[in-house]
C-alpha positions in Angstrom: 174.6 132.3 136.1 171.4 131.2 137.8 169.6 134.1 136.0 171.1 133.0 132.7 169.9 129.5 133.3 166.4 130.6 133.9 166.3 132.8 130.8 167.7 130.0 128.7 165.1 127.7 130.1 162.3 130.1 129.1 163.8 130.4 125.6 163.8 126.6 125.3 160.2 126.4 126.3 159.4 129.2 123.8 161.0 127.2 121.1 159.2 124.0 122.2 155.7 125.4 122.8 155.5 128.9 121.4 154.6 128.4 117.8 153.4 125.1 116.2 152.0 124.9 112.7 148.9 122.7 112.3 149.6 120.2 109.5 147.2 120.1 106.5 144.6 117.4 106.9 145.2 114.5 104.6 141.5 114.2 103.9 140.8 117.8 102.9 138.9 118.2 99.6 137.6 121.8 99.9 139.4 125.1 99.8 137.5 128.4 100.5 137.7 131.6 98.4 136.9 134.7 100.3 135.4 137.5 98.3 134.3 140.9 99.7 130.6 139.9 99.7 130.7 136.1 99.0 132.5 133.0 100.0 132.9 130.1 97.6 134.5 126.7 97.8 136.5 124.6 95.3 135.9 120.9 95.7 138.2 118.1 94.6 137.3 114.6 93.5 134.1 113.1 92.3 130.8 113.3 94.1 127.1 113.4 93.5 126.0 116.4 95.8 127.6 118.7 98.3 125.7 120.0 101.3 127.1 123.3 102.7 126.2 124.4 106.3 127.3 127.8 107.7 126.8 128.7 111.3 126.5 132.4 111.8 127.6 134.4 114.9 124.0 134.8 116.2 123.5 131.0 116.2 121.4 130.8 113.1 122.4 128.3 110.4 122.5 128.5 106.6 122.1 125.2 104.8 122.0 124.5 101.0 122.6 121.5 98.7 124.6 121.8 95.5 124.8 119.4 92.6 128.1 118.1 91.3 129.6 120.9 89.2 127.9 123.7 91.0 130.1 126.0 93.1 129.0 126.0 96.8 128.6 129.6 97.8 127.5 131.7 100.8 126.5 135.3 100.3 127.1 138.0 102.9 124.0 140.0 101.9 120.6 138.9 100.8 118.0 140.3 98.3 116.5 142.5 101.0 119.8 144.2 101.6 120.6 142.6 104.9 124.3 142.4 105.5 126.0 139.6 107.4 126.9 140.4 111.0 130.5 140.8 112.0 132.0 137.9 113.8 133.3 134.3 113.3 131.5 132.0 110.9 132.0 128.2 110.9 131.3 126.1 107.8 131.0 122.4 107.0 130.8 120.6 103.6 129.5 117.0 103.3 130.0 115.2 100.0 127.5 112.6 98.9 129.2 109.8 96.9 128.2 108.9 93.4 126.3 105.6 93.5 124.5 103.7 90.8 121.0 102.2 91.3 122.3 98.8 92.2 124.5 100.1 94.9 121.8 102.2 96.4 119.4 99.3 96.3 121.9 97.0 98.0 122.5 99.5 100.8 118.7 100.1 101.2 118.1 96.4 101.5 120.8 95.9 104.1 119.4 98.8 106.1 115.9 97.5 105.8 116.8 94.0 106.9 118.9 95.4 109.8 122.1 93.6 108.6 125.1 95.7 109.8 127.6 93.2 108.4 126.1 93.4 104.9 126.2 97.2 105.2 129.9 97.2 106.1 130.7 94.9 103.2 128.8 97.0 100.7 130.4 100.2 102.0 133.9 98.7 101.9 133.4 97.3 98.4 132.4 100.7 97.1 135.1 102.7 98.9 132.6 104.4 101.3 134.2 103.5 104.6 135.4 107.0 105.2 132.8 109.8 105.0 134.0 113.0 103.2 133.3 115.8 105.6 135.4 118.9 106.0 134.9 122.0 108.2 136.6 125.4 108.6 135.9 129.0 109.5 136.1 132.6 108.2 135.5 136.0 109.7 133.5 139.0 108.7 134.4 142.6 109.7 132.7 145.7 108.5 130.3 143.6 106.4 133.2 142.0 104.4 135.2 138.8 104.8 138.6 139.0 106.4 141.3 137.4 104.1 142.4 134.0 105.5 145.9 134.0 103.9 147.5 136.5 106.3 149.8 135.4 109.1 150.5 137.5 112.1 154.2 137.9 112.5 155.7 136.2 115.6 157.7 138.3 118.0 161.5 138.5 117.2 162.7 139.9 120.5 166.1 138.4 121.1 167.0 137.2 124.6 168.9 139.8 126.8 172.7 139.7 126.9 174.3 138.2 130.1 175.1 140.7 132.8 178.4 142.5 132.1 178.3 141.6 128.4 179.6 138.5 126.7 178.2 135.9 124.5 174.5 134.9 124.5 174.1 131.4 125.8 172.8 128.5 123.8 169.8 126.3 124.7 169.9 125.1 128.3 169.7 121.4 128.7 169.2 120.1 132.2 169.8 116.4 132.7 167.9 116.4 136.0 164.7 117.6 137.6 164.0 121.3 137.5 161.9 123.0 140.1 160.6 126.6 139.7 159.3 128.0 142.9 157.2 130.6 141.3 155.2 131.3 138.1 156.5 130.5 134.6 155.8 132.7 131.6 156.6 131.2 128.1 156.4 133.2 124.9 158.0 136.0 123.1 155.7 138.6 124.7 156.7 137.8 128.3 158.2 140.8 130.0 160.4 141.4 133.0 158.4 141.7 136.2 155.4 139.9 134.6 152.3 140.2 136.8 151.2 136.6 137.1 148.3 137.0 139.5 147.3 133.4 140.3 148.7 132.1 137.1 151.2 129.3 137.6 152.1 128.8 133.9 151.4 131.4 131.3 151.8 131.1 127.5 152.1 134.6 126.1 152.4 135.5 122.4 150.2 135.7 119.3 150.3 131.9 118.6 150.1 129.7 121.7 150.3 125.9 121.5 151.3 123.0 123.7 152.4 119.9 121.8 152.7 116.4 123.2 155.4 114.8 121.0 155.5 111.1 121.7 158.9 109.7 120.5 158.0 106.0 121.1 159.4 103.9 118.3 159.2 100.3 119.7 156.5 98.0 118.4 153.4 97.9 120.5 153.9 101.3 122.2 151.6 104.2 121.6 153.2 107.1 119.6 150.4 109.4 118.7 151.2 113.1 119.0 148.6 115.6 120.4 148.4 119.4 120.7 146.5 121.9 122.7 145.7 124.9 120.4 144.4 128.3 121.3 142.9 130.1 118.3 143.6 129.9 114.6 146.8 131.4 113.4 145.5 132.8 110.0 143.5 135.9 109.6 139.7 135.3 109.7 140.2 132.2 111.7 138.2 131.1 114.8 138.7 132.1 118.3 138.7 128.7 119.9 140.4 126.1 122.1 141.1 122.7 120.5 142.6 119.4 121.2 144.3 118.2 118.0 145.3 114.8 116.9 148.6 115.8 115.2 149.4 112.3 113.9 145.9 111.7 112.5 145.6 115.3 111.2 142.2 115.7 113.0 140.6 118.1 115.5 138.4 115.9 117.7 137.5 118.6 120.3 136.9 122.3 120.0 135.4 125.0 122.1 134.8 128.3 120.4 135.1 131.7 122.0 131.9 133.1 123.5 130.6 129.7 124.5 128.3 130.2 127.5 129.3 129.3 131.1 128.8 125.6 131.9 128.5 124.8 128.2 129.9 121.4 129.2 130.0 120.5 133.0 130.8 117.2 134.6 129.9 116.9 138.2 131.6 114.8 140.9 129.4 111.8 140.1 130.2 111.9 136.4 126.9 113.4 135.3 127.1 115.6 132.2 125.5 119.0 132.2 125.0 121.0 129.0 124.5 124.7 130.0 124.0 123.7 133.6 126.3 123.3 136.6 123.9 121.1 138.5 123.1 118.1 136.3 120.4 115.9 137.8 120.7 112.9 135.6 123.5 111.3 133.6 122.9 113.8 130.8 121.1 117.1 131.6 120.4 119.7 128.9 119.2 123.1 130.2 118.2 126.0 128.0 115.6 128.7 128.0 113.8 127.6 124.8 113.1 124.0 123.7 116.2 121.9 124.7 116.8 119.4 121.9 119.1 116.8 120.5 119.7 116.5 116.8 120.4 113.2 115.1 121.7 113.9 111.6 122.7 111.2 109.1 124.5 112.9 106.3 124.8 111.3 102.8 128.6 111.0 102.7 128.4 107.3 103.6 126.1 106.4 100.7 122.9 106.4 102.7 120.1 108.9 102.1 120.5 112.0 104.3 118.0 112.1 107.2 117.8 114.4 110.2 115.7 113.9 113.3 115.2 116.2 116.3 114.3 115.0 119.8 113.1 118.0 121.9 110.7 119.2 124.5 109.1 122.4 125.8 106.0 123.6 127.7 103.8 122.5 124.8 105.0 119.0 124.1 107.8 116.4 123.9 108.3 115.6 120.3 110.3 113.9 117.6 110.7 116.2 114.5 111.3 114.8 111.0 113.5 117.7 109.8 114.2 116.2 106.4 110.5 115.5 105.8 109.5 119.1 106.2 109.9 119.5 110.0 106.8 117.4 110.7 106.1 116.1 114.2 105.2 112.4 113.8 105.4 111.7 117.6 104.2 114.1 120.3 103.4 113.8 124.1 101.5 116.7 125.8 102.3 117.8 129.3 99.9 116.2 131.8 99.5 112.9 129.9 98.7 110.2 132.4 101.1 107.4 133.4 101.2 104.6 130.8 99.4 106.6 128.1 101.5 104.4 125.9 103.2 101.3 127.5 105.1 98.6 125.7 105.5 95.4 127.7 108.5 93.1 127.6 106.5 90.8 125.3 105.9 93.7 122.8 102.3 94.1 123.8 101.2 97.8 123.6 99.1 99.3 126.3 97.1 102.5 126.0 96.1 103.6 129.5 97.4 100.4 131.1 100.8 99.3 132.4 100.0 95.6 131.9 98.7 95.0 128.4 97.3 91.5 127.9 97.1 91.7 124.1 99.1 93.2 121.2 97.0 96.4 121.6 95.2 96.9 124.9 93.2 100.1 125.4 91.9 100.8 128.9 90.0 103.7 130.4 88.5 104.1 133.9 86.9 107.5 133.3 83.1 107.7 133.4 82.5 109.8 130.3 80.4 108.4 127.5 83.3 108.6 125.0 86.2 107.8 127.3 88.0 104.8 125.9 86.6 105.4 122.5 88.9 104.5 119.5 88.4 106.7 116.5 89.9 106.2 113.0 89.4 109.2 110.9 90.6 110.4 107.5 90.3 114.2 107.2 91.3 114.5 103.5 89.2 117.0 101.5 89.2 114.6 98.6 86.2 112.3 98.5 87.3 108.8 97.9 86.8 105.2 99.3 89.5 104.4 101.9 90.4 101.3 103.9 90.4 102.4 107.5 90.5 99.1 109.4 91.3 95.6 108.3 91.4 92.3 110.3 93.4 89.4 108.7 93.7 85.9 110.1 94.7 82.5 108.8 91.3 81.1 109.7 88.1 82.6 111.1 88.5 86.3 111.9 86.4 87.5 114.8 85.5 90.8 116.4 84.0 90.6 119.9 81.6 93.0 121.7 80.7 92.5 125.4 78.7 94.5 128.0 80.6 93.5 131.2 77.3 93.7 133.1 75.8 91.0 131.0 76.7 87.4 130.4 76.6 87.0 126.6 79.3 88.1 124.3 78.6 88.9 120.7 81.0 87.8 118.0 81.2 89.5 114.6 83.4 87.9 112.0 83.8 85.4 109.2 82.6 81.8 108.9 84.0 80.2 105.8 83.1 82.6 103.0 80.2 84.2 105.0 79.9 87.1 107.4 78.2 86.1 110.7 76.9 87.7 113.9 76.8 85.2 116.8 75.6 85.6 120.4 77.8 83.0 121.9 75.4 82.3 124.8 72.7 80.9 122.5 74.8 78.2 120.8 73.9 79.3 117.3 74.5 81.9 114.6 71.9 84.6 114.7 72.8 86.2 111.3 74.6 84.9 108.3 75.4 86.9 105.1 76.8 84.7 102.4 79.4 85.9 99.8 76.6 85.6 97.2 74.5 88.2 99.1 72.0 85.8 100.8 71.0 87.0 104.3 69.7 84.5 106.8 68.5 85.3 110.4 67.1 83.0 113.0 64.6 85.5 114.4 62.1 88.0 113.0 63.0 90.8 110.6 61.2 93.9 111.9 62.0 97.1 109.9 60.7 100.4 111.3 57.2 101.3 110.1 55.8 103.8 112.6 54.1 107.0 111.4 56.7 108.8 113.4 59.4 107.8 110.9 57.4 108.5 107.8 56.0 111.5 105.9 54.5 112.6 102.5 51.5 110.2 102.8 49.5 109.6 99.6 46.3 107.5 99.5 46.1 104.6 97.0 43.3 103.1 95.1 43.4 99.5 96.0 41.6 98.3 92.9 44.1 100.1 90.7 47.0 98.4 92.6 45.2 95.1 92.1 44.9 95.8 88.4 48.6 96.4 88.1 49.5 93.4 90.1 47.2 91.2 87.9 49.0 92.6 84.9 52.5 92.1 86.3 54.5 89.0 85.1 55.3 86.6 88.0 57.9 84.0 87.3 60.1 81.4 88.9 63.9 82.0 88.6 67.4 81.7 90.0 70.0 84.3 91.1 73.1 84.3 88.9 75.2 84.1 92.1 73.1 81.2 93.5 72.0 79.0 90.6 70.9 76.1 92.9 68.1 78.0 94.7 64.7 78.7 93.1 62.6 81.8 93.8 59.3 83.2 92.7 58.5 86.9 92.2 58.3 89.8 89.8 61.2 91.6 88.1 62.4 94.8 89.8 62.1 96.6 86.4 58.4 95.6 86.1 57.6 96.5 89.7 59.3 99.9 89.4 57.5 100.6 86.1 54.1 99.8 87.7 54.5 101.5 91.0 57.6 103.8 90.9 58.7 103.0 94.4 62.1 101.9 95.8 65.6 103.1 95.2 65.8 102.2 91.5 64.5 99.7 88.9 67.2 97.1 89.8 66.1 96.5 93.5 62.9 95.4 95.1 62.3 96.1 98.8 60.4 93.5 100.9 58.5 96.5 102.4 57.3 97.7 99.0 56.3 94.2 97.8 54.4 93.5 101.1 52.7 96.9 100.8 51.6 96.2 97.2 50.4 92.8 98.2 48.3 94.3 101.1 46.9 97.0 98.8 46.0 94.4 96.2 44.2 92.3 98.9 42.3 95.4 99.9 41.4 96.0 96.2 40.4 92.3 95.9 38.3 92.7 99.0 36.6 95.7 97.5 35.7 93.7 94.4 34.4 90.8 96.6 32.2 93.2 98.6 30.9 94.7 95.4 30.1 91.3 94.1 28.5 90.3 97.4 26.3 93.4 97.3 25.3 92.6 93.7 24.5 89.0 94.6 22.4 90.2 97.5 20.5 92.5 95.2 20.0 89.7 92.7 18.9 87.4 95.5 16.3 90.0 96.7 15.1 90.4 93.2 14.9 86.6 92.8 12.9 86.3 96.0 10.5 89.0 94.8 10.0 87.1 91.5 9.5 83.9 93.3 6.9 85.5 95.5 5.1 86.9 92.6 5.2 83.6 90.7 3.8 81.9 93.8 1.0 84.4 94.0 0.3 84.0 90.3 0.2 80.2 90.6 -2.3 80.5 93.4 -4.5 82.9 91.5 -4.5 80.5 88.5 -5.4 77.6 90.8 -8.3 79.6 92.4 -9.6 80.6 89.0 -9.6 77.0 87.8 -11.5 75.8 90.9 -14.3 78.3 90.3 -14.7 77.3 86.7 -15.3 73.7 87.8 
């Protein structure tokens, strides 16, 4: 009788745990169709786009986007003749909802202004509260898919007849505690004299499940049903261990067959190790090549899909914009010094300093000539004017320069509508450039004029320069941009026509005008010297004539005296 009781208990456990069918998920919208060399999916409902992701047995991932009306598909062979490897494949489809321009704009505005409440209202108003995401699996064997509509038959072995014959007993119901001082095997494939090893409870058949069926019915009491599931029941399914939310028709936790040792490891202090049994921090990821975390926002909630990776290796720690072409907008190289970038509690950013005193504080203590240098560079191959630095202020905008070994500090900036350079130790503005182009300095303007900075010397004929200057119109006038100030001088067109110097016939350099004036003075000096020489010659001739006249007068006087 005791033996019959035990056998009936096993049968009851078989009926309870041995074969549970997973209910269809209420949110399913995709059904897969397995062809010999291709897998396709039928999608129900309206959507804008579908993103299909397939994870292969070797860990590589296939990803493709399909427009509404297109049939999502995965080919087992490519154009090069490569055939998909045998093994289990996991797929996921994400549907992007169909939104009009106004809905997209409203969502974008809420996201840009960081207004979660507005986001929630917009999502709820447009029926976007529940993202449409579905996953599943299929298997490949011999280069072809394995049909997923086959079910392996469960065992049908009937329980053994009682000793000596008689009627087979019904289910055994024990209205008291039961203690089994030994191991327990549950399932249609358990055999007499089962070798348990160290197993205390063993589930043994082709579909093993443990279901937690909560029969609570009173208000306020939890009643969700759960199930531990080992492997899919259908052909081509996944080898996996899952925790299923039976009531909610969801599978929140799954581990697939072949997962590495210590894929998930929680130590005695609660630290989580991913691929490591010795986590050092709260979360520790350990792998042989570029440990990384992927942050993927799919487009099933109405927002634009965007994927970021945070990763690190021997070359750099980086953030990768996967959606934007796998660019690396943020990178830190190994060996970067402490506080290479340091943001204080006030929001000030320090580069090379842990205590920034301004919104951007760059510090360097190295002795190199370019250490601490700030460079703004555009490397585009297209020649074009570009704004590389702009300083804006509601008032005077200043830029300061200081040699810390010297007392004065130079200020470069705006003063009203003018640009100024001011040595603050002198109590005045050394240079002012007005918005009309007038330049004023308080010192001496000294452009370079050494022979060492010049070449292609050509001698001039000063008198010829003087002749051109004499023939050049000189007038008094006003600049259009400064109608209240009078000036005197030639026109640049006339000056350039006469001397062909300067950058063009619209500008006149003070150096050229001064040079022409000096050359004209030399020419004038030459004329004066020539006239002086002529005057000297005329004076000598006049003196000779005067002497001769004097002698003639004396001769006349002497002759007159003799005649008397």
